N, C-alpha and C positions, 0 to 999 in steps of 0.2 A: 619763274625762272630762275635756274642756280646758275652760280660761279662754279665750275667744277674743276677737280685736280683730275687729271687723266695719269695714270701710272701704267708705262709700259714694262707690264712684268712675264710676257710670254716666252722670254728667252732663258728664264732662270733655271730650268732644269726640272727632270721628274724626281728627283731623290732629294726633297728638301729635307734642311737641319743636318745633312751628313754629307762633306765633299763639296757642297756649294757655294763657291769662296762669297758670293751677293748675301748668302742668306747665315753667313757666319756671326755669332752671336759678337757687339761689340760694346754695349753698354753695359752698366753695372750689373743692371738684370738681365740678361740675355738679349736687349732689344737688339735690332737688326737696323741697318743703314735706315732703311726704306719706314723704320718706326718715326724716325726723326722728322722726315720729308713730310710724314700727315700730320704729326704734331704743330709744325712750323707751319702747313698749310690750313690747319684749323685755325688756330692762333689769329693768321693773318685775315680769316673771315670766309674760306671757302667752305659752300654748305653741302657739298655733294662729292664722295670719291668713288672712283670710276676705275676697278682693277681689269686692265687687259692682259690674260693668260690663256693658257692652252685648256682645253677641255681635259686631257690627260691629267693634268697635275691639280684640278680642280679641288679633290678631297684632300692631299696634302697643304695646298696654298691655304685653303681655308684654316686648316688644321695647325698650320704654321703660322699666322698671322691673321687671315680674314676676319676669323671666330673672334677673336680678341679685339680688333676694332672695334668691331660691330657691336662689342660690350662697352667699349669706352664709348659710342656716342650715342647707344639706345634712348639716353634721356635727352638728347638733343636735337635740334632740327637738323639733322645730318643726314645724308642721304647716302646708301652704299650700294654697287650695283657691280657686276660680274661679267664680262663678256669675253668674247673668243676669238685668237687670233688661228687662223686654221690656211691651211695650204689650198684647198678647194674652195675658199669664200673668194669667189671671183663676180665682177660683174655679168649681168648677161651676155651671152655669146662668147665666153671665154672658157677655158678649161684648162687645169692644171696638167701640163705635161706628166708622164709617167714616170721621168726619169729626174723629176724636181723634186728634192730634199731639203734646198735652203728657204728658211723661211722669206717672205717677198719683203720684209722690211718695215722701217718705222712708219711708212704713211701708210700701206695695208694696216699696220696694228692701230692706227688713230680710227680708222675708217672703221673696226668693229665697235666701236663707242660711240659711234654717229646715232643711234636710235635713243640715247640717255640724255646726248648734250642739247641742251635747249637752253643754251646763254653762251656767254663768255667763259674760256675754258683755257687750264693751262697744262702743257703736256711734259713730265718728265721721265728719266728712268728709273726704274726701281731701285738700282745698284748706286747711284750718284748721291752723295750729301752735298746739298748746295747752301745750308744757312739758312738763317732765320730772315736777312734782309730780302734776299732774293724773293722768297715767297711773298712778303709784304709789298716791295715794290711793282713784282707783277699784279699782286691783288688790286693795288691803287691805280694801275694803269687800267685793268679791264673794268672798273669801275666807272673812271672817267671818260672813257675814251667812247668818242661818238661816228668814228669814222669806220665803218664796217670794214674796208682796205686797210685799216690800221693793224699792225701787229706789234709785239713786242719779244725781246728776248734776252735773256739773262747773261751778261756780258763779263766773263771772268777774265781776270788776266792770266796769261800764259803760264807765267813762272808760279803762279799758284796751284798749279793742274796738273803739274807734272809729278812722274812716279821715281824715287831713288833705286829702284828694282828694276826696270826695262821701260821700251817704248811705251806710246800712246798713240791714240789716234786723235786728233781735233779737228773743229772745224776752225780756221784761220779765218778773222774776219777782218774786212777794211770798211773803216768806217768813217765818215765827216760830219765832225761833231758827235751827235747822239743819234745819227741815221746810220745804219747798217747798209754798205754800196754793195759788199761781195760776200761770197762767203766760198771757201774752197776745205772740203774736209781732205786732211793731211796725216799720215800715216807715217809710223814709227818716227815719231820726235822722240827726241831723248836729251837727255840734259849733258850737258859740255862744261868744261871748266868756266868758257865764256859766255854762257846761258844754255843755249839749245841749238839743234839741228835736225833735220830731218834727209837722210841720202846724203851728206855731205853740204846742204845747203844750210847756211845758218840763218836762226830766226829769231826776231825781236822776243824777248822773253816779256816785254810790255806790252807785247799787243792783247787784244779783244780775241777771245775763242766762244765759240759756241759749246756748251756741255747738255747739248738737247733740251735745253728748258725753256719753251715758247709760251705767250700770250697769244691765242687767236679770237678771232671773232666766231659766229655760228657762219657766217658768210665765207671763212675759209673750206668749209664742208665739201659744197659742190665742186669748189676748185679743186680738193685733194682727189675727189671723185673723177672728176674730166682727167685730170694729171693720169691715174692708174690706167684708166682705159687706155690713155697716148704709152704710157709704159707698156702694158700688154701687146698692144698693136705692133711692137717691135719683136722681131723674133730673136734678137740678139739677146733678150732681157730673160728667156724662156726656162735657161738651164739653170743662171745663176745669179742674173740680175737682181739687185735690190733698190726698190721704190724707197728712197730716203727723204726726210724731211728736209736738211740741210740741202741737199741738190735742188730739190722743188723750189725751195724759198729762193737759192740762188739764183733760178731760172725766173721765179717771176720778177725778181728784183732787176735782172735785165732787162725783161720785157717792159718794165714800169707799171707793173700791174697792183702791185702792192709796194708799202712802204712799213719798214721792220724800225722801232723804236730802240734802241742798246741801250739797256738799264745796268750801266756798271756796277758790279757787285765786289767790295775789297775782300768778301770771305773767301778762305780758302778751300777749297775743295778737298773732299776723302773720297777715297774707293777703294777696294779691295781688286784692283787688277791684276797683283800677283800676291801670292800666300804670302810672302814677306812683307806684304804692305799691311797685315792685319795687326800687328803689334802695334804701330804706327798710329793707325786709326781706332786702337783701343786708347792709348795714352792721348789721342787729340781730344776724344770724348769727354775722358776722364776729367781733362784740365778746362772743357766747356760747363764742366758741371761744378768745378772749384770756383770758376770764375762768377757762377749763379747765371751762367745760360739757360741751363736745364736743371730742373728739379733730378734730386735721385731716383724720385719715382718718377718716371718721365710723363706721365699723363694726368700726375696728382692737380698741374694748374690749368686743366682744360676744364 
């Protein structure tokens, strides 16, 4: 049984290395943000990496990062798998509307990996930097948790996840102690002199937010499958609706079907939401290398 890192990368685009902001080199040796997540997950103890991509980008994806990661882990007991998110990959009895072009969302993405998941697993976005602490905390939770209906989430502090160059979307969390009570996907959050706001409403910058970094037990997969069928059964979702992990988790919390532990991380999130963010991200990684958090040759300590 593996402890898996599931990386959602199906939305990265088809022209790798040129013009795709999430795949812009940010490290000293052209590492991309995903490299740092994989490095940190391996150091934490994860022994299986599952890439969720689209079939049409498989060749480019392997050339840009997949083959390199396979080379890094070839002498280690770490498995690498690729699986594919596709519009037409739906449960029996459902078909994709001919007018549908938008992906079905992060919930469907994780379902694409279900055949490779045989133990506890962590789900992340491909284009977010989460920091070492988050991976070690989630791994430790997954190794010690004995309740199939207990999950975890890396809880970032809102002020550590904002961009200076525009608005962002975050899952705003209500917590009680270290328990997640509710989560609301909130769009157009921007920095202000006083802190942050969305559509004129002030937001506490010390609030916990979700950056789509979750720790799940295998028991989550049948819940995820059942939820997708319910989602697809509603005609209003057929054209543009998205089956999203934060919304499903929020519903499960309301129904008191699961518990989610918030693992607060003090690390600062990095991401290239806007092209203007890239120099800041590059500078941040250089600082981490200078501080000894990462070696100059990233995988030299694996």
